N, CA, C and O atoms as CSV, one atom per row, in Angstrom:
chain,resi,resn,atom,element,x,y,z
A,1,MET,N,N,-2.683,9.078,-4.726
A,1,MET,CA,C,-3.148,7.766,-4.324
A,1,MET,C,C,-1.966,7.004,-3.702
A,1,MET,O,O,-0.877,6.970,-4.274
A,2,THR,N,N,-2.185,6.402,-2.540
A,2,THR,CA,C,-1.110,5.677,-1.864
A,2,THR,C,C,-0.925,4.287,-2.467
A,2,THR,O,O,-1.794,3.793,-3.186
A,3,ARG,N,N,0.199,3.669,-2.174
A,3,ARG,CA,C,0.448,2.295,-2.637
A,3,ARG,C,C,-0.627,1.344,-2.095
A,3,ARG,O,O,-1.058,0.423,-2.789
A,4,GLU,N,N,-1.045,1.572,-0.873
A,4,GLU,CA,C,-2.081,0.721,-0.267
A,4,GLU,C,C,-3.406,0.847,-1.025
A,4,GLU,O,O,-4.083,-0.151,-1.271
A,5,GLU,N,N,-3.766,2.065,-1.388
A,5,GLU,CA,C,-5.000,2.274,-2.161
A,5,GLU,C,C,-4.896,1.623,-3.540
A,5,GLU,O,O,-5.849,1.017,-4.029
A,6,ILE,N,N,-3.734,1.760,-4.150
A,6,ILE,CA,C,-3.506,1.121,-5.453
A,6,ILE,C,C,-3.617,-0.391,-5.296
A,6,ILE,O,O,-4.288,-1.052,-6.089
A,7,PHE,N,N,-2.957,-0.941,-4.270
A,7,PHE,CA,C,-3.005,-2.381,-4.047
A,7,PHE,C,C,-4.437,-2.867,-3.874
A,7,PHE,O,O,-4.810,-3.893,-4.443
A,8,GLU,N,N,-5.244,-2.151,-3.101
A,8,GLU,CA,C,-6.627,-2.579,-2.875
A,8,GLU,C,C,-7.428,-2.605,-4.176
A,8,GLU,O,O,-8.220,-3.520,-4.402
A,9,LYS,N,N,-7.223,-1.604,-5.029
A,9,LYS,CA,C,-7.926,-1.587,-6.326
A,9,LYS,C,C,-7.435,-2.722,-7.221
A,9,LYS,O,O,-8.233,-3.407,-7.860
A,10,VAL,N,N,-6.118,-2.915,-7.264
A,10,VAL,CA,C,-5.551,-3.996,-8.075
A,10,VAL,C,C,-6.063,-5.337,-7.554
A,10,VAL,O,O,-6.430,-6.214,-8.336
A,11,GLN,N,N,-6.086,-5.489,-6.250
A,11,GLN,CA,C,-6.573,-6.719,-5.624
A,11,GLN,C,C,-8.023,-6.996,-6.053
A,11,GLN,O,O,-8.363,-8.130,-6.390
A,12,ASP,N,N,-8.867,-5.971,-6.039
A,12,ASP,CA,C,-10.265,-6.122,-6.457
A,12,ASP,C,C,-10.363,-6.565,-7.916
A,12,ASP,O,O,-11.139,-7.461,-8.248
A,13,ILE,N,N,-9.579,-5.937,-8.774
A,13,ILE,CA,C,-9.624,-6.258,-10.206
A,13,ILE,C,C,-9.133,-7.684,-10.448
A,13,ILE,O,O,-9.753,-8.436,-11.199
A,14,VAL,N,N,-8.029,-8.052,-9.819
A,14,VAL,CA,C,-7.481,-9.407,-9.994
A,14,VAL,C,C,-8.477,-10.444,-9.489
A,14,VAL,O,O,-8.701,-11.460,-10.147
A,15,ALA,N,N,-9.067,-10.198,-8.337
A,15,ALA,CA,C,-10.051,-11.136,-7.778
A,15,ALA,C,C,-11.228,-11.312,-8.728
A,15,ALA,O,O,-11.700,-12.428,-8.944
A,16,ASP,N,N,-11.695,-10.212,-9.291
A,16,ASP,CA,C,-12.821,-10.258,-10.220
A,16,ASP,C,C,-12.452,-10.981,-11.511
A,16,ASP,O,O,-13.179,-11.872,-11.952
A,17,LYS,N,N,-11.341,-10.610,-12.114
A,17,LYS,CA,C,-10.945,-11.182,-13.409
A,17,LYS,C,C,-10.560,-12.654,-13.325
A,17,LYS,O,O,-10.800,-13.414,-14.263
A,18,LEU,N,N,-9.964,-13.058,-12.206
A,18,LEU,CA,C,-9.504,-14.446,-12.079
A,18,LEU,C,C,-10.444,-15.303,-11.226
A,18,LEU,O,O,-10.182,-16.481,-10.985
A,19,ALA,N,N,-11.531,-14.695,-10.781
A,19,ALA,CA,C,-12.545,-15.400,-9.979
A,19,ALA,C,C,-11.918,-16.127,-8.786
A,19,ALA,O,O,-12.130,-17.321,-8.576
A,20,ILE,N,N,-11.136,-15.359,-8.009
A,20,ILE,CA,C,-10.543,-15.924,-6.802
A,20,ILE,C,C,-10.824,-15.009,-5.622
A,20,ILE,O,O,-11.163,-13.838,-5.790
A,21,ASP,N,N,-10.676,-15.562,-4.430
A,21,ASP,CA,C,-10.924,-14.808,-3.207
A,21,ASP,C,C,-9.871,-13.712,-3.047
A,21,ASP,O,O,-8.669,-13.960,-3.142
A,22,LYS,N,N,-10.353,-12.508,-2.805
A,22,LYS,CA,C,-9.477,-11.340,-2.658
A,22,LYS,C,C,-8.420,-11.550,-1.570
A,22,LYS,O,O,-7.293,-11.069,-1.689
A,23,SER,N,N,-8.790,-12.264,-0.522
A,23,SER,CA,C,-7.863,-12.460,0.592
A,23,SER,C,C,-6.647,-13.313,0.216
A,23,SER,O,O,-5.651,-13.324,0.940
A,24,LYS,N,N,-6.724,-14.020,-0.900
A,24,LYS,CA,C,-5.609,-14.858,-1.351
A,24,LYS,C,C,-4.592,-14.086,-2.191
A,24,LYS,O,O,-3.567,-14.638,-2.592
A,25,ILE,N,N,-4.872,-12.820,-2.453
A,25,ILE,CA,C,-4.021,-12.014,-3.318
A,25,ILE,C,C,-3.147,-11.102,-2.458
A,25,ILE,O,O,-3.645,-10.238,-1.737
A,26,THR,N,N,-1.832,-11.316,-2.551
A,26,THR,CA,C,-0.875,-10.485,-1.823
A,26,THR,C,C,0.047,-9.801,-2.826
A,26,THR,O,O,-0.009,-10.086,-4.022
A,27,LEU,N,N,0.885,-8.910,-2.344
A,27,LEU,CA,C,1.851,-8.266,-3.225
A,27,LEU,C,C,2.811,-9.276,-3.833
A,27,LEU,O,O,3.327,-9.063,-4.930
A,28,GLN,N,N,3.051,-10.373,-3.125
A,28,GLN,CA,C,3.987,-11.388,-3.599
A,28,GLN,C,C,3.340,-12.421,-4.520
A,28,GLN,O,O,4.043,-13.258,-5.087
A,29,SER,N,N,2.021,-12.381,-4.680
A,29,SER,CA,C,1.327,-13.365,-5.516
A,29,SER,C,C,1.802,-13.277,-6.967
A,29,SER,O,O,1.733,-12.220,-7.594
A,30,ALA,N,N,2.282,-14.402,-7.482
A,30,ALA,CA,C,2.709,-14.478,-8.885
A,30,ALA,C,C,1.493,-14.818,-9.738
A,30,ALA,O,O,0.752,-15.753,-9.434
A,31,PHE,N,N,1.295,-14.060,-10.799
A,31,PHE,CA,C,0.106,-14.263,-11.631
A,31,PHE,C,C,0.002,-15.679,-12.173
A,31,PHE,O,O,-1.062,-16.294,-12.094
A,32,ILE,N,N,1.083,-16.200,-12.718
A,32,ILE,CA,C,1.018,-17.514,-13.366
A,32,ILE,C,C,1.119,-18.639,-12.337
A,32,ILE,O,O,0.285,-19.545,-12.338
A,33,ASN,N,N,2.112,-18.600,-11.472
A,33,ASN,CA,C,2.331,-19.709,-10.541
A,33,ASN,C,C,1.336,-19.764,-9.392
A,33,ASN,O,O,0.859,-20.843,-9.039
A,34,ASP,N,N,1.016,-18.619,-8.804
A,34,ASP,CA,C,0.142,-18.607,-7.631
A,34,ASP,C,C,-1.334,-18.423,-7.979
A,34,ASP,O,O,-2.204,-19.073,-7.399
A,35,LEU,N,N,-1.606,-17.535,-8.928
A,35,LEU,CA,C,-2.989,-17.183,-9.235
A,35,LEU,C,C,-3.535,-17.911,-10.462
A,35,LEU,O,O,-4.694,-17.731,-10.836
A,36,LYS,N,N,-2.694,-18.728,-11.081
A,36,LYS,CA,C,-3.089,-19.583,-12.220
A,36,LYS,C,C,-3.642,-18.795,-13.405
A,36,LYS,O,O,-4.544,-19.262,-14.100
A,37,ALA,N,N,-3.098,-17.600,-13.633
A,37,ALA,CA,C,-3.504,-16.793,-14.781
A,37,ALA,C,C,-2.768,-17.278,-16.022
A,37,ALA,O,O,-1.643,-17.771,-15.936
A,38,ASP,N,N,-3.414,-17.132,-17.180
A,38,ASP,CA,C,-2.726,-17.423,-18.441
A,38,ASP,C,C,-2.518,-16.106,-19.191
A,38,ASP,O,O,-2.887,-15.039,-18.700
A,39,SER,N,N,-1.934,-16.188,-20.367
A,39,SER,CA,C,-1.602,-14.968,-21.096
A,39,SER,C,C,-2.843,-14.144,-21.451
A,39,SER,O,O,-2.786,-12.914,-21.444
A,40,MET,N,N,-3.943,-14.795,-21.755
A,40,MET,CA,C,-5.179,-14.068,-22.057
A,40,MET,C,C,-5.710,-13.366,-20.806
A,40,MET,O,O,-6.208,-12.243,-20.889
A,41,ASP,N,N,-5.606,-14.019,-19.657
A,41,ASP,CA,C,-6.020,-13.391,-18.398
A,41,ASP,C,C,-5.203,-12.122,-18.154
A,41,ASP,O,O,-5.736,-11.099,-17.723
A,42,LEU,N,N,-3.909,-12.204,-18.433
A,42,LEU,CA,C,-3.036,-11.055,-18.186
A,42,LEU,C,C,-3.366,-9.894,-19.119
A,42,LEU,O,O,-3.335,-8.737,-18.699
A,43,LEU,N,N,-3.680,-10.187,-20.367
A,43,LEU,CA,C,-4.086,-9.126,-21.297
A,43,LEU,C,C,-5.369,-8.456,-20.825
A,43,LEU,O,O,-5.486,-7.231,-20.849
A,44,ASP,N,N,-6.322,-9.260,-20.402
A,44,ASP,CA,C,-7.591,-8.745,-19.899
A,44,ASP,C,C,-7.359,-7.913,-18.642
A,44,ASP,O,O,-7.981,-6.867,-18.454
A,45,LEU,N,N,-6.481,-8.376,-17.809
A,45,LEU,CA,C,-6.158,-7.668,-16.576
A,45,LEU,C,C,-5.548,-6.296,-16.865
A,45,LEU,O,O,-5.933,-5.303,-16.250
A,46,VAL,N,N,-4.603,-6.241,-17.795
A,46,VAL,CA,C,-3.978,-4.965,-18.158
A,46,VAL,C,C,-5.027,-4.008,-18.724
A,46,VAL,O,O,-5.008,-2.820,-18.404
A,47,ASP,N,N,-5.931,-4.500,-19.549
A,47,ASP,CA,C,-7.010,-3.649,-20.081
A,47,ASP,C,C,-7.855,-3.077,-18.946
A,47,ASP,O,O,-8.203,-1.897,-18.956
A,48,SER,N,N,-8.176,-3.911,-17.983
A,48,SER,CA,C,-8.987,-3.464,-16.841
A,48,SER,C,C,-8.237,-2.455,-15.983
A,48,SER,O,O,-8.831,-1.500,-15.481
A,49,LEU,N,N,-6.938,-2.661,-15.814
A,49,LEU,CA,C,-6.121,-1.711,-15.054
A,49,LEU,C,C,-6.051,-0.369,-15.776
A,49,LEU,O,O,-6.148,0.685,-15.147
A,50,ASP,N,N,-5.882,-0.409,-17.103
A,50,ASP,CA,C,-5.870,0.822,-17.895
A,50,ASP,C,C,-7.146,1.620,-17.646
A,50,ASP,O,O,-7.109,2.829,-17.417
A,51,GLU,N,N,-8.261,0.924,-17.698
A,51,GLU,CA,C,-9.557,1.575,-17.531
A,51,GLU,C,C,-9.736,2.110,-16.111
A,51,GLU,O,O,-10.124,3.264,-15.926
A,52,GLU,N,N,-9.458,1.285,-15.120
A,52,GLU,CA,C,-9.656,1.670,-13.716
A,52,GLU,C,C,-8.784,2.851,-13.311
A,52,GLU,O,O,-9.234,3.744,-12.594
A,53,PHE,N,N,-7.540,2.853,-13.770
A,53,PHE,CA,C,-6.601,3.890,-13.351
A,53,PHE,C,C,-6.453,5.002,-14.389
A,53,PHE,O,O,-5.615,5.890,-14.234
A,54,ASP,N,N,-7.266,4.955,-15.450
A,54,ASP,CA,C,-7.257,5.965,-16.499
A,54,ASP,C,C,-5.831,6.224,-16.995
A,54,ASP,O,O,-5.339,7.352,-17.000
A,55,THR,N,N,-5.199,5.137,-17.408
A,55,THR,CA,C,-3.816,5.207,-17.884
A,55,THR,C,C,-3.662,4.250,-19.057
A,55,THR,O,O,-4.606,3.554,-19.430
A,56,THR,N,N,-2.488,4.221,-19.625
A,56,THR,CA,C,-2.166,3.239,-20.649
A,56,THR,C,C,-0.866,2.565,-20.244
A,56,THR,O,O,0.190,3.196,-20.191
A,57,ILE,N,N,-0.961,1.278,-19.961
A,57,ILE,CA,C,0.223,0.503,-19.598
A,57,ILE,C,C,0.847,0.000,-20.899
A,57,ILE,O,O,0.197,-0.719,-21.658
A,58,PRO,N,N,2.097,0.371,-21.161
A,58,PRO,CA,C,2.742,-0.096,-22.397
A,58,PRO,C,C,2.776,-1.631,-22.451
A,58,PRO,O,O,2.915,-2.305,-21.430
A,59,GLU,N,N,2.648,-2.150,-23.654
A,59,GLU,CA,C,2.588,-3.601,-23.837
A,59,GLU,C,C,3.789,-4.315,-23.222
A,59,GLU,O,O,3.628,-5.356,-22.586
A,60,ASP,N,N,4.996,-3.764,-23.405
A,60,ASP,CA,C,6.182,-4.415,-22.858
A,60,ASP,C,C,6.172,-4.409,-21.328
A,60,ASP,O,O,6.645,-5.358,-20.701
A,61,ALA,N,N,5.640,-3.355,-20.732
A,61,ALA,CA,C,5.533,-3.303,-19.265
A,61,ALA,C,C,4.516,-4.332,-18.786
A,61,ALA,O,O,4.751,-5.028,-17.798
A,62,GLY,N,N,3.392,-4.427,-19.480
A,62,GLY,CA,C,2.358,-5.395,-19.113
A,62,GLY,C,C,2.864,-6.827,-19.159
A,62,GLY,O,O,2.511,-7.648,-18.313
A,63,ARG,N,N,3.699,-7.122,-20.161
A,63,ARG,CA,C,4.254,-8.476,-20.275
A,63,ARG,C,C,5.279,-8.767,-19.190
A,63,ARG,O,O,5.540,-9.929,-18.879
A,64,ALA,N,N,5.860,-7.728,-18.615
A,64,ALA,CA,C,6.893,-7.908,-17.593
A,64,ALA,C,C,6.323,-8.138,-16.191
A,64,ALA,O,O,7.056,-8.518,-15.278
A,65,PHE,N,N,5.031,-7.911,-16.022
A,65,PHE,CA,C,4.429,-8.099,-14.701
A,65,PHE,C,C,4.435,-9.574,-14.322
A,65,PHE,O,O,3.837,-10.401,-15.011
A,66,GLU,N,N,5.105,-9.898,-13.234
A,66,GLU,CA,C,5.110,-11.278,-12.729
A,66,GLU,C,C,4.291,-11.412,-11.465
A,66,GLU,O,O,3.667,-12.446,-11.227
A,67,THR,N,N,4.294,-10.354,-10.642
A,67,THR,CA,C,3.559,-10.407,-9.376
A,67,THR,C,C,2.606,-9.220,-9.270
A,67,THR,O,O,2.696,-8.252,-10.026
A,68,VAL,N,N,1.702,-9.325,-8.321
A,68,VAL,CA,C,0.788,-8.214,-8.043
A,68,VAL,C,C,1.600,-6.993,-7.613
A,68,VAL,O,O,1.263,-5.862,-7.965
A,69,GLY,N,N,2.659,-7.220,-6.862
A,69,GLY,CA,C,3.525,-6.123,-6.437
A,69,GLY,C,C,4.158,-5.386,-7.603
A,69,GLY,O,O,4.348,-4.172,-7.536
A,70,ASP,N,N,4.490,-6.104,-8.673
A,70,ASP,CA,C,5.035,-5.464,-9.874
A,70,ASP,C,C,4.040,-4.452,-10.441
A,70,ASP,O,O,4.421,-3.355,-10.850
A,71,VAL,N,N,2.778,-4.829,-10.459
A,71,VAL,CA,C,1.727,-3.950,-10.982
A,71,VAL,C,C,1.585,-2.720,-10.084
A,71,VAL,O,O,1.537,-1.590,-10.569
A,72,VAL,N,N,1.519,-2.951,-8.782
A,72,VAL,CA,C,1.364,-1.851,-7.835
A,72,VAL,C,C,2.541,-0.883,-7.951
A,72,VAL,O,O,2.350,0.333,-7.963
A,73,GLU,N,N,3.745,-1.418,-8.037
A,73,GLU,CA,C,4.948,-0.592,-8.163
A,73,GLU,C,C,4.897,0.240,-9.444
A,73,GLU,O,O,5.176,1.439,-9.421
A,74,PHE,N,N,4.541,-0.400,-10.563
A,74,PHE,CA,C,4.448,0.314,-11.836
A,74,PHE,C,C,3.440,1.454,-11.738
A,74,PHE,O,O,3.731,2.586,-12.126
A,75,LEU,N,N,2.261,1.150,-11.220
A,75,LEU,CA,C,1.225,2.179,-11.129
A,75,LEU,C,C,1.619,3.296,-10.176
A,75,LEU,O,O,1.390,4.468,-10.474
A,76,ALA,N,N,2.202,2.958,-9.047
A,76,ALA,CA,C,2.623,3.970,-8.076
A,76,ALA,C,C,3.647,4.925,-8.688
A,76,ALA,O,O,3.664,6.114,-8.369
A,77,ASN,N,N,4.493,4.402,-9.560
A,77,ASN,CA,C,5.535,5.225,-10.176
A,77,ASN,C,C,5.088,5.956,-11.428
A,77,ASN,O,O,5.783,6.863,-11.887
A,78,ASN,N,N,3.943,5.585,-11.993
A,78,ASN,CA,C,3.544,6.148,-13.281
A,78,ASN,C,C,2.224,6.893,-13.295
A,78,ASN,O,O,1.861,7.476,-14.317
A,79,LEU,N,N,1.498,6.888,-12.191
A,79,LEU,CA,C,0.247,7.656,-12.152
A,79,LEU,C,C,0.556,9.112,-11.846
A,79,LEU,O,O,1.417,9.423,-11.024
A,80,ALA,N,N,-0.154,9.986,-12.516
A,80,ALA,CA,C,0.077,11.434,-12.311
A,80,ALA,C,C,-0.450,11.882,-10.966
A,80,ALA,O,O,-0.345,13.059,-10.622
């Protein structure tokens, strides 16, 4: 799976979970400052990413995600 494909899936999940327009989500979008996510949103998001990508994101890695690009980078480097 390419980074672009990962980004598109992450973009879809973030748009759905945070009820925002997909076009407003970029790799540079910060979850808290730009997308107005709170800690519960981020937990829900990590659960959805685990399910969508059939993986398990470690709790410490999930807490370290600040931008959409952080998520894409993590997944690109950790998917089999």
